[in-house]
N, C-alpha and C positions, 0 to 999 in steps of 0.2 A: 425508295427503300434504302435503308442504311445497312451496309455489309459489315458485320462484326468479325474481326480477326482475333482469334484466341491469343491471349498474352503469351502462353507457353510457346506458340509458334514464332512469335516475334523474338522471344528470348533465345530460342534455338537458332534462328537465323543470325542473330547478333553474335552468338557464341561461335558459330561456324565461320563467320566473317573474321572474327578476332583470331581464331586459330590459323586461318589462311594467311592473314597479315603477319602473324608471328613466324610462320614457316618461311614466308618470303624473306623476312628480315634475317632469319637464321641462315638461309641459303646464301644471302649476299653479304653476310657479316665479314668485315675485314679481319685478317689475322692479328692477334695481339702483338704489340711491338714494345720494345724497351726491356731493359734488364734492371732488376731490383737488388741483386746481390753485388756488392762492391767490396773488393779485397784490396787493402792498401799495404804496400811493402815499403818500409822506411829505408833510407839510405845509410851510408856509413856515418859514424860520429854522433848521430842522434838516434833515439829510439822512437817507438810509435807514439809516445805520449805527446810529442810536439804536434801531432795531427788532431788534437782534441777539437779545435775550432772548426776544422773542415768536417770532422765526424759529426759535430752537433748540427751543422747546416744540412748535411746529407740526410741524417736520420730525421730531422724535423720535416724534410721534404719527402719522407716516405721510403727512403732507401734502407736496406739492411747492410750495415757496414761492419766489416771485421778487419782488424789491423794485425798483421803478422809481426811477431817479435823474433827477428832472425838472430842467430848467435854471432854472425859476422866472423866466423872462424874459418869458413871455406865456402867456395861457391856451391859445392855439392850439398853441404849441410844447409845453406841458406835456401837453395832451391827446394830441398826436401821439406823444410819448415813451411815454405809457401805452398807447395803442393798439398801438404797435409790439411791446410786451412781451405784451399780451393775445393778439395774433395768433400768437405763438410757442408758446402753450400747446396741449396736445393735447385736453383734455376741457373740460367746462363750468367756467367761471371764477367764483370768488368774488373780487370786486374791493373792496378795503379802502382807505379814504381817511381821512387825519387832517387836521384843521384846514382850510387852503386846499385840501388834497388832496381834500376832500369835493366841492368845486366841480369839480375835475378828473374824478373818477369819475362825477359826475352826468352829464357830457357824454360821456365815454369809455365809460360803461356801456351806451350804446345799441348797442355792438358785439354782434353775435349770439352770440358765445362767452360773454358775461357772463350768468350765471344769477342771481346774488345780489349785493347791495351791502351793505357794512358801513361805517357812519359812526362814526368814533372822535373824539369831541369835535370834530365837523367841520361845515363849512358845507354846506348842502343847498339850493341855489337852485332856483328854478323857471326854466323857459325864459323868456328875456327879462330876467331879473334878473342883476345883477352882484354879485360877492362883496362889494365895498365897500358897495354899496347895502343889501345884506342886513345887514351888520354894523351899519349905522347905525340899524336898527330898534330895537335895545336898546343902550343906552350900554355900551361896553366897560368892564369893571371895572378899568381901569388908565389911567395917563396917561404911560406909559413909551415908547410907540412913537414913533420918530423917522424922518426921511427924509433921504437923502443929496441933495446938489445935483443929481445926475442921476436923482432920483426912484426910489430903491429904499428899501423899508421895512426897519427893523431895530430891535432893542432894545439900548440901550447896555449894555455888559458889566456895569457896576456895578448895573444894575437887572434883569438877566436872570433870576436865580434867583427873586427875589420876584415877578416877573411871570409867568414861564413854567413854572418847575419848583421850587416851594417845598417839595415833598415828595421831592425828589431830593437826594442827598448834595451837600455843598458842592463837593467835587472834581469830581463828575460834572457839576454845573451849570456850573462854571467851564470845563470842557472844551466843553460845549455853547455857551457864550457865545463861547469862543475860536474855535470852528469854525462860527459862525453863517452860514447861507446867506441872503442878503438877497433880498427879493421885489420884483419890478418893480411899481410902482404901476399900470401899464397892465394887468397881469394881474388885479388886483382891480377894475379899472374895466370889464373886458370882459363884456358880457352873454352868458349862455349861450344856445346855439341849441336845446338839447334838455334834457329832464330825465328821465333813465332811471328814477328812482324812481316815475314815474307808471305805468310798465308792468312793472316788475320788483320783486320783494319786497326788503325791506331790514331790516337790524338797525341799532341805534344804541347807542352808549355815551354817556351824558350825564354829564359830569364836574361835580360839584356845587361844587367848590372852584376852578373855572377862572377865571383872571384875564385870559385872552386872548379867548375867545369866551364871552360871557355865558351862564350856565346857563339864564337865562330865554329867550334866543334859541334855544338848543339845544332846549329843551322845546317852544317854539312851532313850530320847523321840523319836529321829529320827529312832533308831533301832526298837523301839516298833511299829512305824507307817509304817515302810518300805519305808521311804522317800529316794530319790536318793540324797546322801549327797556330798557336795563339802566343803572341809576344807580350810579355809583362815586364815593365821596368822595375825589377826587383832583384834582391840578392838570392843566394842559394837557398836561403830560408824562406822562400816565397810562400810555402804552406803555412807559415806563422804570420808573416807580414801582410799577406794578401789572401786570406782564407776564402773570402767570398768569391774572388775571381777563380781560384783553383777549384772550388766546389762547382762553380758554373761550368767549367770545361768538363769536369767529370760527369756532371749531370747531362750535359749535351751528348757526350759519348754514350752514356747509358741509354738515353732516349733514342739513340740512332740504331740500337741493336734490334734486328728483326728476327 
């Protein structure tokens, strides 16, 4: 005798088994990791447009990138401009700072939305330290920096490439010099009120051919903070000359956010 099993019974059993399997999968699912929102803070003397190549790589790889355009008129105003952008993001934020922008993200990074800091040949002061004070710890490897009568720092155009961007094409360096954004001395003199790197993880890019922020100073700061360091043989304009390597470090930091 052949026993016939109704098809609806088989379908019901399969449906039940499938639901059980899905419930087990849901119970044991790992929490989502990684951050998709990246906020970049440019440094002194250049603006956010120099980050276009890094921006293109990160966005192509699925990240949402916003670049802060600070006024460079005071530390407080630059931090406010950064916080304004951070607060507009939806998820956990990876906050990236270059040069003087490192001081800005060190204070702005205390925002609860910020989960990770990335320093790109950047200053990394402690609370109570001023950017200029930190720069004086190791002699700057150039003598090109000048100041205007109303106390703004700049690099004379004829010295810009050799000082800031020796590994960038002559035409690109000339454009950077011609579009230079000068930095208020009072921004460099203002002590920080907080240091986000003390409570939040950080990555750092150390530029070994840097003539603006001494490589020795970078190494000292990043060792003090415990940042995960990547050394790149590049100038201070590493975000232009080596965008793929810079983007790789930022993505590594973003993917490590839990």
